N, C-alpha and C positions, 0 to 999 in steps of 0.2 A: 965608958960603956954606953952604947946606944940601945934603945929598946927595940922590940920586935914582937910580932903576933904569930901565935901558933894555935892549932886546933887538934882535936882528937875525937873521932866518932866511934861510939861503942853501941852495938846492937844488944840492947838489954833483953830482948825477947829470946834471942838465940845464945846469948852469953859469949859474944865474940866481937872482934873489931869489925866495923862496917867498911869493907873494902869496895873500891870502885864507886864511891859516892861523890858526885860532882858538887863543888862548892864555888860560890862567887862572892867576892868581897867588893863592897861599895864604900865610898866616902860620901857622907851627906853634908851639904852646906845649905841649910834652909830647905827649899824644895828641890834643889839640884842634887841628883844622885849620879856620882861618877864611878864607873867600873874601874877597879884597880887591878884585880887578879881573878883568874879562874883556874881552879886546880881540881884534881880528883884524888881521893884518898887511896893510899897504898894498902898492902895486905895487913898492915898493923893499924889501919883506920886513921892514919896520919897523912899529912902531905909530905912530900919528899924534901921540901924546904919551907922556911917560914912563909906563911901566907902574906905577910907584910914584913919584908926584910928591913934591916936597920937603915939602909939608905933611903927608904921611902917612909919611914916611921915618923909620925908627928901627932901631937894632940888633936883631937877632934871627935866627931861622931861617925861611927862606922856601922855597917850592917853586913853580916855574913848570911848568905842564903844557901841553905843546905837542900839539895834536891832529893829529899827523902823518898818521894814517889818513885823516882827512877831506881833507887836502891831497893825499895820494898818490892817493886815489880820483878826486878832481876833475881831477888832472893826468894821469890815465891811466897811472900808475905802480904801481898797487896790487897787481896780481897776484891770486892766489886767496885767499879767506878761509880761515882767519883770517890776517890780515896779520902779517908778522914784526914790524913796528913799527906800533903803533896810537897809543897815547898815550906820549909821551916826558916823564917827570917829571925835573926837575933840581932837587935840593935843595941849598941853599947858605946860607951864613951871611953876615950883614952885621954888621961890628963897628966900622965907622967912620961915624958919623952925618953926617960932612961930605963923604964921598967920592961920586963917580959910580961906580956899579956897572953894568957892561955884561955881560950874560950872553947871548952869541950861540949859535945852534944851526946847525951844518953838518949837513944832512940828505940822506940818500939812502934808497931803499926798504929797504936791508939794513944800514944803519949810520948812526951819528951821532957827533958830537963837540961839545964845548963847551970854553970856557975863560973866564977873567976878562979881558974886553976893556977898552978905554979909551974 
């Protein structure tokens, strides 16, 4: 089995999945930031396929950038500019090439949390 990366975004203020939220994945190598994927969440707050599929999966440092501002504006939760949360970057490490890494985002207009899911 080869590892892969998934995510899930939940809108904790409204109590529902965060649909149509753009996400970009980068691989970091020192100061070099390489874009690997760009996807948008579906109606369940997930991407339709792994954000980093098995054939591209390898140990290293990665960053998911969630376009929270885009989602909050579209859902009527944005408030005045500048937004408190616009882009939410989550930097994390992958050290097990065989594992499933799941990096969810629990989002509201004024806060977020994440964890390593399963």
